[in-house]
Structures are given as structure tokens and as C-alpha cells.
C-alpha positions, -999 to +999 in steps of 0.1 A: -111+651-683-107+689-685-132+716-678-136+744-703-152+773-684-169+802-701-181+832-681-199+862-696-222+890-684-259+885-690-274+915-706-304+929-687-337+915-699-322+884-715-325+860-685-358+845-698-343+841-733-314+821-718-338+798-700-359+793-732-328+785-752-317+758-728-353+745-726-352+741-764-318+724-762-331+699-737-365+695-754-371+698-791-334+700-800-321+674-776-309+648-801-292+675-822-276+689-791-263+655-779-249+647-814-232+681-814-216+675-780-204+641-791-190+655-823-171+682-803-159+657-776-180+672-748-191+647-722-210+671-698-225+706-700-236+727-670-249+763-672-256+786-643-271+821-640-252+836-612-266+867-594-239+893-587-242+928-571-250+946-604-266+920-626-260+884-636-233+862-651-237+831-672-212+804-662-209+774-685-187+744-679-180+719-706-162+687-698-139+676-726-105+660-733-093+687-756-107+722-747-090+740-776-103+715-802-137+716-786-139+753-788-128+753-824-153+726-834-182+746-818-171+778-835-165+763-870-190+735-874-212+736-905-240+714-890-274+732-891-279+728-853-244+742-845-250+772-868-285+777-852-269+776-817-241+800-826-267+824-839-287+822-807-256+828-786-245+857-808-279+874-803-278+869-766-241+877-760-236+903-788-203+886-797-194+858-820-180+825-807-155+826-836-140+857-821-126+837-791-110+809-810-079+795-793-056+813-817-067+847-804-042+867-783-046+863-745-022+870-716-020+850-684-018+878-658-017+856-627-012+821-616-004+805-583-003+770-569+006+758-534+031+731-545+035+718-510-001+711-504-011+701-539+019+679-546+025+697-578+061+694-590+059+716-621+051+748-601+078+768-585+055+778-556+058+814-566+038+839-586+042+838-624+048+871-641+033+882-674+060+880-702+056+917-708+062+927-671 
């Protein structure tokens, strides 16, 4: 099982809206939410509001076998509940989930693994450099 993690800043004044959204998801929309998760291959969802020095962050973790497929399914589903949830997220985040589909450009700028302690055999035990460096 793989964890898909999504971290985003929480706009000031929206904390209560986030709480109400997840109350609706676990209350009146529970069956639709569970069906949506099953359809997307999600087995567990956790959401935290994390207080930082100058505001808050929203941290979501989704357990899934195929993170790329899960993200694509959530961003492109035509099911009424999925469209409703995307609309709620777009209002709160001010960006569209479809804008972060797996096909968008991204650069890994740092990775490290202690291959001795972790037992990893596919890591050189050194820092990876960005292809453009």
C-alpha cells in the first residue's frame, strides 16, 4: 500500500469551512464518499489541520495501491458526488485538482536514503541531483 500525501496552505478564515466539509463527508455524504473512495482505489483517508508559525496547513494522506491512477480518477470522475467534492475543494483551495494531474511537470530536487540502515539496494547512498543541475 502506498500513501499519497497532499499538503496545501489553508487560507485564513477557511478552517471552519474545512471542518464542515469533512463533517458532511462523514455524515450526510458518507455512502457517496465511501463509494468514491472504493472506485478510486482508496482504502484510508486522513486529514489534519496543522498549525505552523504563520497560519495552517492541510495535510491529507490517502492510502492506495496506485497513487497516479487514484489522483487521475478523483480529478476526472463524472460522478455527481466527485464533481461536488471537487467544487468544494476548488472553492477552499483556489486551485483545481485537475491542475495537478500526474502528467504535469514536476522536478525532484532532493532525495536521500541511508542504504546501510534501511537495507535499500536501489539507492546509491548519495544525494540525487536534479537532471537540469
